[in-house]
C-alpha positions as CSV (number, residue, x, y, z in Angstrom):
1,M,-8.2,4.6,14.0
2,S,-10.4,7.5,11.9
3,V,-9.5,8.6,8.3
4,N,-8.8,11.8,9.6
5,A,-6.4,10.8,12.2
6,R,-4.3,9.3,9.5
7,A,-4.1,11.7,7.6
8,P,-0.8,13.3,8.9
9,A,0.9,10.1,8.6
10,R,0.2,9.5,4.9
11,T,1.6,13.4,4.4
12,Q,4.7,12.4,6.0
13,H,5.5,10.4,3.0
14,V,4.2,12.5,0.6
15,G,6.3,16.0,1.5
16,N,7.1,17.2,-1.5
17,S,5.5,17.7,-5.4
18,K,8.4,15.4,-6.9
19,E,7.3,12.4,-4.4
20,E,3.7,13.5,-5.1
21,C,4.3,12.6,-8.7
22,V,6.0,9.4,-7.6
23,M,2.9,8.1,-5.7
24,T,0.4,9.4,-8.7
25,M,2.6,7.4,-10.7
26,M,2.8,4.3,-8.9
27,K,-0.8,4.5,-8.3
28,Y,-1.3,3.9,-11.8
29,L,1.3,1.0,-12.4
30,R,-1.8,-1.5,-12.3
31,G,-1.8,-4.6,-14.1
32,I,2.0,-5.6,-13.2
33,G,1.7,-7.9,-10.4
34,L,3.4,-7.5,-6.9
35,A,6.7,-9.2,-8.4
36,A,7.8,-5.4,-9.1
37,I,7.1,-4.2,-5.8
38,A,10.3,-5.2,-3.9
39,L,12.1,-3.6,-7.2
40,A,10.1,-0.9,-7.3
41,A,10.1,-0.1,-3.1
42,S,14.1,0.1,-3.0
43,V,14.2,2.6,-5.8
44,M,11.9,4.7,-5.1
45,P,11.9,4.7,-0.8
46,G,8.4,6.0,0.3
47,A,7.1,5.3,-2.8
48,A,3.7,3.0,-2.9
49,L,2.1,0.5,-5.5
50,E,-1.7,-0.1,-4.6
51,A,-2.6,-3.8,-4.6
52,A,-5.9,-5.4,-3.7
53,A,-6.5,-8.3,-1.2
54,T,-7.3,-11.5,-2.8
55,T,-9.7,-12.8,0.2
56,A,-9.8,-11.7,3.9
57,V,-7.0,-12.0,5.2
58,N,-4.8,-10.6,8.5
59,V,-2.8,-7.9,8.7
60,R,0.0,-8.5,11.5
61,S,2.9,-6.6,13.6
62,G,5.6,-7.6,11.2
63,P,6.5,-9.8,8.0
64,G,5.3,-13.8,9.7
65,T,2.1,-15.6,11.1
66,G,4.5,-15.6,14.0
67,F,3.4,-11.9,14.7
68,S,0.3,-10.3,16.4
69,V,-2.8,-9.8,14.1
70,V,-3.8,-5.7,14.5
71,D,-6.4,-6.1,11.8
72,T,-8.3,-7.9,8.6
73,L,-8.6,-6.7,5.0
74,H,-11.3,-7.4,3.4
75,A,-11.8,-9.2,0.1
76,G,-11.0,-6.5,-2.9
77,E,-10.2,-4.1,-0.2
78,I,-7.4,-1.6,-2.0
79,V,-4.1,-1.0,-0.1
80,D,-0.8,0.9,-0.8
81,V,2.3,-1.4,-0.5
82,V,5.1,0.1,0.6
83,E,7.8,-2.5,0.7
84,C,8.2,-6.1,1.0
85,N,11.0,-8.2,2.7
86,A,13.6,-10.1,1.1
87,A,12.5,-12.8,0.8
88,N,9.6,-11.1,-1.1
89,T,7.1,-13.1,1.1
90,W,5.4,-10.5,3.1
91,C,4.6,-7.2,2.3
92,R,4.1,-3.8,4.7
93,I,0.7,-2.0,4.1
94,Y,-0.8,1.4,4.6
95,H,-4.8,0.9,4.1
96,E,-7.8,2.6,6.0
97,G,-7.0,0.5,9.3
98,P,-3.8,-0.1,11.6
99,D,-0.9,-0.8,9.0
100,G,0.7,-3.7,9.4
101,W,2.1,-6.9,7.1
102,V,0.3,-9.0,4.8
103,S,1.3,-12.6,3.4
104,R,2.4,-11.5,-0.4
105,S,0.4,-14.3,-1.6
106,Y,-3.2,-12.2,-0.6
107,L,-1.9,-9.2,-2.6
108,G,-2.8,-8.9,-6.1
109,A,-3.2,-6.1,-8.4
110,P,-6.3,-3.7,-8.1
111,P,-8.8,-3.7,-10.7
112,A,-8.3,-1.0,-13.2
113,G,-10.4,2.0,-12.6
114,G,-12.0,3.5,-15.8
115,S,-12.7,7.4,-15.7
116,S,-13.5,9.9,-18.1
117,G,-11.1,12.0,-20.4
118,S,-7.7,11.0,-21.1
119,Q,-5.2,9.6,-18.1
120,P,-2.3,11.4,-18.0
121,Q,1.0,9.3,-18.6
122,F,3.6,8.0,-16.1
123,G,6.4,5.8,-15.9
124,I,10.2,5.3,-14.6
125,T,12.6,3.3,-16.1
126,I,15.1,1.6,-13.7
127,P,18.8,0.9,-15.1
128,L,19.7,-3.0,-14.5
129,P,23.1,-3.5,-13.1
130,G,24.3,-5.8,-16.1
131,G,23.3,-2.8,-18.4
132,G,20.5,-2.0,-20.3
133,S,17.5,-1.2,-17.8
134,I,13.5,-1.5,-17.4
135,T,10.3,0.2,-17.4
136,F,7.1,0.6,-16.0
137,G,4.3,2.9,-16.6
138,T,1.1,3.6,-17.3
139,P,-0.7,1.6,-20.6
140,G,0.7,3.6,-23.5
141,Y,3.5,5.3,-21.5
142,T,6.3,6.2,-23.3
143,P,10.1,6.9,-22.1
144,P,11.5,10.5,-22.6
145,P,14.1,10.6,-25.1
146,G,17.5,10.5,-24.0
147,S,21.0,10.6,-25.2
148,P,21.1,8.3,-28.4
149,P,23.2,5.2,-27.8
150,P,26.7,5.2,-29.2
151,P,27.5,3.6,-33.0
152,P,28.6,0.6,-32.6
153,P,32.1,0.4,-33.8
154,P,32.5,-0.5,-37.7
155,P,33.5,-3.5,-38.7
156,G,36.9,-4.5,-39.1
157,P,38.1,-4.9,-42.2
158,A,37.5,-8.1,-44.7
159,Q,41.0,-9.1,-45.1
160,V,43.6,-12.4,-44.2
161,C,46.9,-12.1,-42.6
162,V,49.2,-15.0,-43.4
163,Y,52.5,-15.8,-41.1
164,D,56.0,-17.6,-41.9
165,L,55.4,-19.4,-38.8
166,P,53.2,-21.6,-36.9
167,N,50.9,-19.6,-34.1
168,Y,50.7,-16.5,-36.1
169,A,54.1,-15.9,-35.2
170,G,57.6,-14.5,-37.6
171,A,57.2,-12.1,-40.5
172,S,53.6,-11.3,-41.7
173,I,51.0,-10.2,-44.7
174,C,47.5,-9.0,-45.1
175,A,46.1,-8.9,-47.8
176,A,42.5,-7.3,-48.5
177,A,39.4,-9.1,-49.4
178,G,39.3,-8.8,-53.6
179,T,43.2,-9.3,-53.9
180,S,44.6,-12.1,-55.5
181,A,47.8,-13.6,-56.8
182,A,48.2,-16.3,-59.4
183,S,51.7,-16.7,-58.4
184,I,53.0,-14.9,-55.0
185,P,55.9,-13.4,-55.7
186,G,59.3,-13.2,-54.5
187,F,59.5,-13.7,-50.2
188,W,56.3,-15.1,-49.2
189,N,55.8,-18.0,-52.6
190,N,56.0,-20.9,-50.6
191,R,56.3,-19.5,-46.9
192,A,52.7,-19.2,-45.4
193,T,52.4,-21.5,-42.3
194,S,49.5,-20.0,-40.6
195,L,46.5,-17.4,-41.0
196,R,44.3,-15.1,-39.6
197,V,41.2,-13.9,-40.8
198,F,38.4,-11.1,-40.1
199,G,35.6,-9.3,-41.6
200,G,34.2,-12.2,-42.2
201,A,37.0,-12.7,-45.3
202,S,38.1,-16.0,-46.5
203,I,41.3,-17.3,-48.7
204,R,42.1,-20.1,-51.2
205,L,45.6,-21.1,-51.0
206,C,46.7,-23.5,-54.0
207,D,50.0,-25.1,-53.8
208,G,50.5,-24.5,-57.5
209,I,50.5,-21.3,-59.6
210,N,47.2,-19.9,-61.6
211,Y,45.3,-21.6,-58.8
212,G,46.2,-25.2,-60.0
213,G,47.1,-28.3,-57.8
214,F,45.9,-28.6,-54.4
215,C,43.5,-26.2,-53.0
216,N,42.0,-25.3,-49.6
217,V,39.6,-22.6,-48.8
218,F,39.8,-21.1,-45.3
219,N,37.2,-19.0,-43.1
220,S,38.4,-19.1,-40.3
221,D,41.7,-18.6,-38.2
222,Q,44.6,-21.8,-38.8
223,P,47.2,-21.6,-36.3
224,A,48.8,-24.6,-38.8
225,L,48.2,-24.8,-42.4
226,G,49.1,-28.7,-42.3
227,A,51.4,-30.3,-44.4
228,A,49.1,-30.1,-47.9
229,L,49.8,-26.2,-48.1
230,N,52.2,-25.7,-45.3
231,N,55.3,-23.3,-46.9
232,K,53.9,-24.9,-50.3
233,A,50.9,-22.1,-51.4
234,S,51.8,-20.6,-54.6
235,S,48.9,-19.2,-55.7
236,Y,46.1,-17.4,-53.5
237,D,42.5,-15.4,-53.5
238,V,41.0,-13.1,-50.9
239,M,36.8,-13.5,-50.5
240,P,35.2,-10.9,-49.3
241,P,32.3,-12.3,-46.4
242,Q,30.5,-14.6,-48.9
243,P,27.1,-15.2,-49.6
244,K,25.6,-18.3,-48.6
245,R,27.3,-21.5,-50.4
246,V,28.4,-25.2,-50.4
247,C,32.2,-26.1,-51.7
248,V,32.8,-30.0,-51.8
249,Y,36.0,-31.9,-52.1
250,D,36.5,-35.5,-53.9
251,L,38.9,-36.1,-50.2
252,P,38.1,-36.0,-46.7
253,N,38.9,-32.9,-44.9
254,Y,38.3,-30.7,-47.0
255,Q,41.5,-32.1,-49.8
256,G,41.5,-32.5,-53.3
257,A,39.4,-31.2,-56.1
258,S,36.9,-29.0,-54.7
259,I,34.0,-27.1,-56.7
260,C,31.6,-24.2,-54.5
261,V,28.1,-23.3,-55.4
262,N,26.1,-20.8,-54.5
263,A,22.6,-21.3,-52.3
264,G,19.7,-21.7,-54.8
265,A,22.2,-24.2,-56.9
266,S,20.5,-27.6,-57.8
267,A,21.1,-30.4,-59.8
268,P,18.6,-33.4,-60.2
269,M,21.3,-34.9,-61.8
270,I,25.3,-34.1,-60.7
271,P,27.2,-34.0,-64.3
272,G,30.8,-34.7,-65.2
273,V,33.2,-36.0,-63.2
274,W,31.5,-34.7,-59.8
275,N,28.8,-37.2,-60.1
276,N,29.8,-40.3,-56.9
277,R,33.0,-37.9,-55.9
278,V,31.9,-35.9,-53.2
279,T,33.9,-37.0,-50.2
280,S,33.7,-33.9,-47.4
281,L,31.7,-30.9,-47.6
282,K,32.4,-27.1,-46.0
283,V,28.9,-24.8,-45.6
284,F,29.8,-20.5,-45.8
285,G,27.5,-18.3,-44.7
286,G,24.6,-20.4,-42.9
287,A,23.6,-22.5,-46.5
288,R,22.7,-25.7,-46.1
289,I,22.6,-28.5,-48.5
290,R,20.9,-32.1,-49.2
291,L,22.5,-35.0,-51.1
292,C,20.6,-38.0,-52.5
293,Q,21.9,-40.8,-53.3
294,A,19.9,-41.2,-57.2
295,P,19.2,-38.9,-59.7
296,G,15.8,-36.6,-59.6
297,F,16.8,-36.1,-55.6
298,G,16.2,-39.9,-55.0
299,G,17.3,-43.0,-52.6
300,F,18.9,-42.0,-49.5
301,C,19.4,-38.5,-48.9
302,N,20.7,-36.1,-46.3
303,V,20.8,-32.4,-45.1
304,F,24.4,-30.4,-44.1
305,S,24.5,-27.2,-42.6
306,T,28.0,-27.4,-40.7
307,N,31.3,-28.5,-42.1
308,V,31.5,-32.3,-42.8
309,P,35.3,-33.3,-42.8
310,V,33.9,-36.8,-44.2
311,L,29.8,-37.8,-45.4
312,G,30.4,-41.5,-44.2
313,G,29.0,-44.8,-45.7
314,P,25.5,-43.7,-47.1
315,L,26.9,-41.1,-49.3
316,N,30.3,-40.3,-49.4
317,N,31.5,-41.0,-53.1
318,N,27.5,-41.5,-54.0
319,A,26.2,-38.7,-54.0
320,S,23.9,-38.2,-57.8
321,S,21.9,-35.2,-57.0
322,Y,21.4,-32.0,-54.7
323,Q,20.1,-29.1,-53.8
324,T,20.7,-25.9,-51.9
325,W,19.5,-22.8,-50.1
């Protein structure tokens, strides 16, 4: 069939200026591969994507080798791909000859054609079912600005709420980051049983006034404080979202005396009562700590990046130097 005889059939697919723009844009989508064909054809019926035969290949009357051969493409021949089957294994093509179906395995991106002057920029942005979008276009194509995305919701206030019953039940009161009480007054003295943490805050509870006696730091919800502090907290300190730091304790499960150091601190020789004293530790803000058995970061060492309720044999009550970062 001659080229002129096929012209009306091609015009049938490019019936108005909008479709002409779509066709032109699709012909500029070179180099993105046949993986986009099925998607593009499904969202722009009637549009075509240029492809090239990678070798001599039969054109068949339907999508499969059981259909009759109606023509043959020569290697490098440029065709317009108008659709692919659901399995994306056969594609229907238009070319200067009988139209038909070609195995997708023998179709590839056409060679980039150069021309003088700047090329017009075309593209399309396709929304994705799960949210977001994907953009296909000519090199350098930038999607036009649309409505700005809504701003993210403001973060919740950094605070801690305590409850007088387990599982966040009963009476409650909230304290913002930065507040503290060396002696909890009135109703809430020795009353906290569970707590919730918001906005990255943390709270230190102590069973004695003036932050004395047993203390513990909590940076996550606690449905029950446990025997050590349940109905026993007499002082507190609510801290804002913490920089990187590590707190160590002299008893398992974050109990007993504690001390905290910020990331960047180190000691080639742990001084005083904390030498060979660390038994458990908590990590905040993505910090890490390296504990070593011997002074000068010698002997057995280990790095911890998560909370450790018990250090274990090699380092339990046996750390003499540390580094944090």
